[in-house]
N, C-alpha and C positions, 0 to 999 in steps of 0.2 A: 471571597473566590479568587484564583488564580485566573487572569488572560490569558489566551494562546499567546500575545505579542507579548506578553511578560516570560514566557518560556524560551528555556534556551534550545536551540536547533537539536532534532535528534542528530546522534551519532551516525554517521555516514561511513560505508566502507571506502577504502582507501581507491577504488575504481570504479565508485558511484554507483554500483549496481543495487545497493540494499542500505535501508536505515536499518537501526539496530534499537528494537523495543524490548525492556525488559530481557537483556539477551539473547533475544531472536531476532533474527533477519527478516526483514519484509522488503520485497521488490521493489524499488522503484519507478516512477514511471518513465515511459522512453525518453530520454531528451533531446532525439531527432524529433519528437510532436512539433508541430507549426506552434506558435501561442494563440493562433485562434481554434486550432484542433483541443489544446491543452484546456483552455478556457471552457469552450462546449462542454468537453467530457467530463470536467470538473462540475461544472453547474449541473450537467445529469447527475451525477453522481450523488450531490448533495441533494437533489429532487427526490431521486430515488432513495437516499437513507430517509428521508424527512416521510417519505409514503411509507417506508418500513415502521416507521414508531405510529404514524397514525393509523395503520391496521392494526397494530397491536392493542392501540388504545380501541378501538372498534371491535375485536377480538375477529377479524376479517380475517379469514385462514387463506382464502383465494386470494385477496388484494395482498397479503402479505407475503405471498408466492410470486406474484406478479412482479412485486417491488424488490424483494429480491432476486428476481432475475434480472430485473432493470440497473440494479447494483452489481452484478456482475457483468453486463453488455458495458458499461463505464469502465467498470476495471480492468478491461479485456480491450478495450480501447486504448487506455492508458497504457497498457504493456504491464499492469500488475498484476495482473493474471493469462493463462494461456501460453502460447509459445512465447519464449525468451527473446527480446530484444536485441540483444549482443549477436556478435557473429562468431565468435572464436571457437565455438565450441564447448564453453566452459557451462559446467551442470548448472541446473536452477535450484537452487538451497534456500527457496522462500519457505519460510515459517521455519527452518531448522534451527536451533541453537547455535549462535557463533562459537561458541567454545569446543561441538563438536565438528569444526567445519575446515576446511583450510582458511578461514580468517582466523582459525585459535590463537595463531601466537600474536598477530595483530591485535586482536580483542583483550588479550589479555593485557596487553601495553596500555590499549587507548580506553578502555573501561572506567571509568571513573566514578561509577556507583557504588 
């Protein structure tokens, strides 16, 4: 089993807005968050993800729904969902394939997979 510490960090776009996972763009957290806010929100996110898993194991549909809502709240707080955290008017390309976006040329050179 490979531990997270042993993995190379994911590829990040030059502007720092996204990471690339299996060719898909995923919005990064807002870099302007304070360390305390980021730590709290990441803790909330991990708790919510554990709650999703626990609810699934118990076949608790209502609990799973509530846990998914908590995941969404934490991700919105981090800036990974909802309104974009950058201010230059660039569109949100979250979940788009990098090769079909304005990052295509960069990705064709940077992709090491």
